[in-house]
N, C-alpha and C positions, 0 to 999 in steps of 0.2 A: 342207695343212699336212704337214710331214714327220714320220715317225713317231718315236718317241722314240729308238730306235736308230739313227738316221739322219742326225737333227738337226744342223746343224752352226750355229757363230758364224759373224759376219760375218768373222770372222779365218781361217776355214777350220777351225778346229779343233771336234769334235765334242761336244756337249753329252752328258754322262755320263746313262744312261738313270736312276740313283737319285741322287738329292738329296746325299746323303751321301757319294756316290762322286765329288762333283766336288773335286776339291782346290784349286780356285781357290774354290767358297764355302765350303769348310771356314777358308779362311785368311782371306776375309772374316767369316767366324761369328768365330771367336779373335779376330780384332782387334776386333772391335766389341766382344764380351762385355769384354776386358781394359779398352778404351776406356770404356766405360760405369759398371764400378768405378772407374776412377780418376775420370772425371766424379763420380760420386755420393758419393765419399770426399770430394773436394773442397770438395762442396757443404755438407759438415758441420763440416771441418776449417778452413777459414777464418772460418766463424761461431762457433765454438767456442773458438777460438784468440782471438778477440776479444773474446769476454764472460768467459771464465774467465783468462784471462793480461793481457791489454790492460785489463780493467773495464770494456768498453766500456757505452756508457747505450745506450739503446732508438733514439735517435736516429742513433747512429753504426751501431748494427747495422742498423738502418733502410738508411742510407747505403750500406753494405759490399754489403749483399744487393742494393741499387739500382744499382750502380755494375758488379757481374756481370751485372745482367740488362739492363743497357742497350744491350750488342751486339745483342741480339734486335730491338730497334726502329731501330737505327741499322744494323744490315749483313742483314736476313735478305733483301731485295730483292736485294741485289747478290750475295748468296751462291746465291739460285734460277737468278739469270740467268748465273752462271759454273758452276754446274754443269750447266745445260743446254746449255755450251757444249765445256766441258771433260770430262777424264776423271775418275770419281769417284775414283779410286785415287790420282790426284795429290793432290786437295783433303784426300782421309783421310789422306795421310802426311804433308803438309806440316803439316796441324792438329797428329798427334800429336807431331809434332819440337817445334813451338812451344809443346806445353802441358808437354810433360816440360821443356825449357827453364826455361821460365817457374817452374814449382816445385819445379823442382832449382834454381834461383836463391833462392827462397825459404827451401828448406831452408838452402842454406848461411849467407843472412843470418840466419835464426834461431839457427843455430849459432854464431854469431859476435856474436849478441844485437844485432841491427839491426833486426829483423825488428817496425817499427812498424806504426802504421794506417796511413800514408801508402803504406808497400810492400806492405799487405797490398789498399788499393785498387789500385794499379796489377797487382798478380796476379791479381788478382780481374776485372779488366775483361780481361786479357789471354786467361785462361782463357775466359772467357765469350766471345769474339769468335772464338777458335780452335772452341769448342764448336759454335757457329753453324753452322761452314761443314763442322764433320763431320756434323752431325746430317742434315743438308739433303742431303747427298753420299750417307751410308750408306741413305737411305729410297729415293732413285733408282738406287743401285749393284744391286740385289738384280731390277730390274725390267731393266736390262742383261744381266746375269749368267746369269741363268737362264730355261728355256723358262717360256711361257706356262704351262701347266699343272702348273708346279712351283712358283708365284707364294705361293701360300697357304701351302704348307709353307714356305718361305723366309721370307717375314714372321712365320708362327707362328716358327718357331727364331730369329730375331733378336727378336722381342717376348721371347719367355721368355729371352732371354739378357738383356736388358734389364730384363727382374721379377729373374732373379738377381742382377743386379747392386745393386736395389735391397735385399735381402737382405744383401751382403756389404758392399757401399759405407759405407753407414750405421755398421755395428755397428764394422768397421774402421777408419773414422775417428776414431769417437767413441771406440774403447778406445784407440787410440795415443796420442790427445791427453791422455786420463785417466791412462794406465798409464805411458805414456813423456815424450812432448813434442810439441809443433806442428811442430818441423822434421822430426822421424821421420815423423810423419804426412805432412806435404807431400811427404817422400822417399817413400814407398810408392805416393804417385799418380802422383809422376813415373813411377815405376819401370814400374806400370800402363802409361801412355801408352806408354812407350817400347816395351814388350812388343807392344801394338797395332800401332806403326810398324813392327816389325821381321816380323810376319804379313801383313800388309795390303801391305807393296812387295812380297811374293813371288807375288801374284797375275799370272799369265801370261796370260789369255785378256784379248784386247783389245778392249775396250767397241765398243760400237756409240754413236755419237753421233746422238743426230736430226738430221738437216738441217733449216735454216733455211728455212722457206717464203718470207721475203723474197727468195731468191737460192737458189732450188734445182739452178740448174744450175753455181753457182758456189759451195760452201759456205764457202771460205774468207774470202769475203765477206761477213763476219760485219755484223749489223745493230749498232746501237749499244747501249750497255748498257741506257742508258735506254728504249729502244723496246721492247728487250726486256722490262724491269720492268714498260712501261706493258700490255703484251701480257697478262702474268701477270694483271696487276690487273685488268685487263677480263676476261679468262676468268673469274676467279674469281667477279667482280663479276654476272657473266651467268647465274652458274648457280644457281638458287636452293638448291640441297642444299649447295653449298659456301658462297654467302654465310650462311644459318644458322649454319652450321659457324663460321665467322669470329665472327660475332655472339657466339653460345653459349660459342664459346672465350675471346674477351676477357674476358665478364663472368666467367668461372669464374678464368682467370689473374689477373685484376684481385683480386678478393676472395683467392684461395690465397695469394698472394703477400702480402697484408696479415696472412692466417691467419696464415701460417710464421712471419714475423716476429716477431708477439707469441708465437706458440706454442714458438719459441724462447728467450723470455726467461720465460714460464709453466714449462716444465720445471725449468730448474736454479732459478728464484729463490721461485717462490710454492712448487712442490713439491719443491723442495731435493732434485735429482736430479742425479748424479754425470754428466761426460760419457760412461762406459761404458751407464750407463740410458738417457739420453736416444740412444745410437743405438743400445741393443737396441730402444727403442720406436718409434724412425723406421724401422728394417729389417723392422719387422712386417708395414710394406705389401708385402714384397717376396713371402712367400708367397701373401699374398692376392693378389696382380699373378699370380702361375703358374696361382691359380685363374681369375680372371676370362682369362687366355689361353685356360683348358681352357674355360669357358665360352664364351668369343666363337666358338668353332669349331661349338656347336650350337645356341643359343639362339636367333640372329638367324635361322636359316632355318627354325626352328620357331616362332617367334611373330613374325617382322618385325623388321626393322632397327629403323623407328623406334619400336616398343612397347619394344624393348629398350634402346635409348639414353634417353628418356623415362627409365623405371622405374630404370634403373640408376643415371642421372644425381642423382636425387631421394634413393634410397638411399648412395649414396658420398659427396655432400655433405652430406646432414643430419647423416650422424653425428657430425662435429663439432659440434653443438649440445651434446652430451651433457659434452665436455671442461671448460667452465667450471664444472659442479657440481664436480668432483674435487677433494677435499680428502685429509687424513689421511697415513700413512704411506707410503712406497714400496712395502711389502707389498700395499697395497690399492691403490694408484694407477698401478703399472707393469702389471701384469695388465689394467685396465682401459684401459690406453693401449696395451696390446697388440692389445686387441680391437678398440679404435675405429680403429687403423691398418691392420689386417687386413682388417675391412670397408672401408675406405676404398681400401686397394689394390686388392681383390676388384672393388666396381663402377667404380672408375675406369679401371682394366686392360679391363674389359668395355666403356666406351666409349671408350676410347682403339683398341683394336682395329678395335672397329666403324667408328668414325670411320675410319681408316684405309682400311680398305675401299670404303667409299663414296667418301674421295676418287681412291684410284687405280683404281676400275671407270669413274668417269664423265671422269678425265682422260685424254686423250691422250700416246703416250708422250712426244712433242716438248715436252710442257708439264710434267712431272712435277716436274722439280726447281723451275719457277717458282710450280706450285699450291702445292706444298708450302712453299715460303718465304713464298709470301703469306699463308697460313694463319698460319704461325708469326709472321710480320708484325702482323698485325691482331689474332691470337691472344692472344698474348705481349707484344705491344709496349707494352702497359699492366703491365707487372710492375714494371717500376722505381717507376712511380706508387703502384702498391700497395704494394710494401715502405715506401716512405715514407711511405703514409698507415698501416701497420702502426705504425711506429715513434713517429707524432705520435699516434695515438689512445691508444696504450699510455702515453703520457708525459702525456698529457690526462686520461683516464679511467680509468688504471687495467689492470693484463693481462686480469683475469677477464670486466669488463665489455667491453674491446675483443673480446677473441674472442666473445662471444657475439653483438656485434655484426656481425663481420666475415663469422661461418658462416652469418649467416642472409642475408648478402649474397651468397653462395656457391650460394643454390638460386634468383637471377635467372638462373643458366645453363640448369637443366631447363625453366623456366618458357619461356623463349625458344623452345627447342626443341618443346616442348609444342605451343607457339601458331604454330608454321611446318610448312607441308609438308615437315619432314622427319621429323617424327613420323606422317607417312602412309605412309611407306616400309615395302613389304611385304617379303615373304621373297627376292623375286628383285630386284638392283639394276638400273638402266637403261645403257642402253651405254653410252659416251663420246659426248660430246657433241663433232661436229665444230668446228672453228676454224673460222671462215669466211675464204676466200680473197681478198686483197685486190686491188682492181680492177687495182695496177700489176701486179701478178703474173699475173694474170689475162691483161693483155696481152702481158706478154712470154714467155712459155708457151705463148700461142695460145690463140683460146677454141674453136677446132673441132679441138684434141687432148687427148680424152677419158685419151688415155695418159700426156701429160703433166702433166695434173692430178693426176693418182692419186699423183702424188709428193708432192702439198700436203696431200692427205686419204686416206691409204691405206685400201683396203677391209677389210683384215686386221683393223685394231684394234677396229672396231664387232663383228667375229665373235667374238673372242676373249676380249673383256674381261669382256664379261656375266656377272656373276655372281660374279667372281675378283677378289679384290682385287690 
């Protein structure tokens, strides 16, 4: 392995010895931070506009959230296949441009008095679809842009910016909807996406796109997208750790979507909180997530990845059981909600970072985009149904009872992890599992030429990925 002072990228440009001296990584980090701020602001702006301005009911709010989350189910697998074939920079700048245009159009329509629920549904779907591509792309981008020994710090910086966005995004969105107007709030999110576009498009390093194993001698002959999707599904299904991550994530995301639908009704209607107070309460997850990121750098290596995952999931998910018991004035409820969201943010981020370390460590380079997209597809594909369930039970049982039932359902996720081999992961994560060589590829390459077969399964993958996300 080249030393840090002499390592170069595939384009011939040297990798800086310090991560923060790398101008391309700084541009990625700035762009991803701005994009996350815009995304988290829009996740609050659109539902609050529907509830506070359009007087949307529980069913309409559930439908709005479901439409915004439907692209996860419809597009995640395609996004993963394209990320493993395209440059992540291209996908990220196109996603930013599209989201800025969609929210900018919503702002103009709102100022002209034409931003109704149908328009909100269109905007929510467009923003959700483009966010799927951006999120898959940025998770794969750090693997291509930085050295292996810098991946831990790179992921920590990117996750830290996401945590910071959880602080500023909801608070900014809620405050702007309450103090100014929904069109101004939508315009502010569009500005963040525009800033992300300007930063990421300045990344100059040419990415190393993994070769396609079906045609290692002719990478331009790419396999069909459905075949690449099938390879990603098969890879994740064949790995015990990744398969368990999918199931546990699906259980969590389904019930969490239901909880949040009821939660966004419960806060303004039952507890009579303003949009600013709602945004402040939701923003408390951000400082908690920052703490969770710091804990994730130490706890798994000390107590084991499996023990940390199960314990953190129980604490983070279980804290929502206290929310239905809240009554009284905002002077009492707001501090309690801040505490609940802080605890949830801390342990949820601890789970997220640890899961990312597991996924990136056991996955070879050429499968990173598809593995991330497959987990997103399985894990978050049920969120639209969860949102619809939340709206349905809130109308049928009331918000307080619905919150309790859906919060209990969230505990299914740590139960699945506790009963699986994932709970037995120790302090050191296993090396990546090599993907099998198709028989046709063996015939083309020549069974007696191990140098040519090494194009399919590079030796460096196993040696350098052990113990690093």
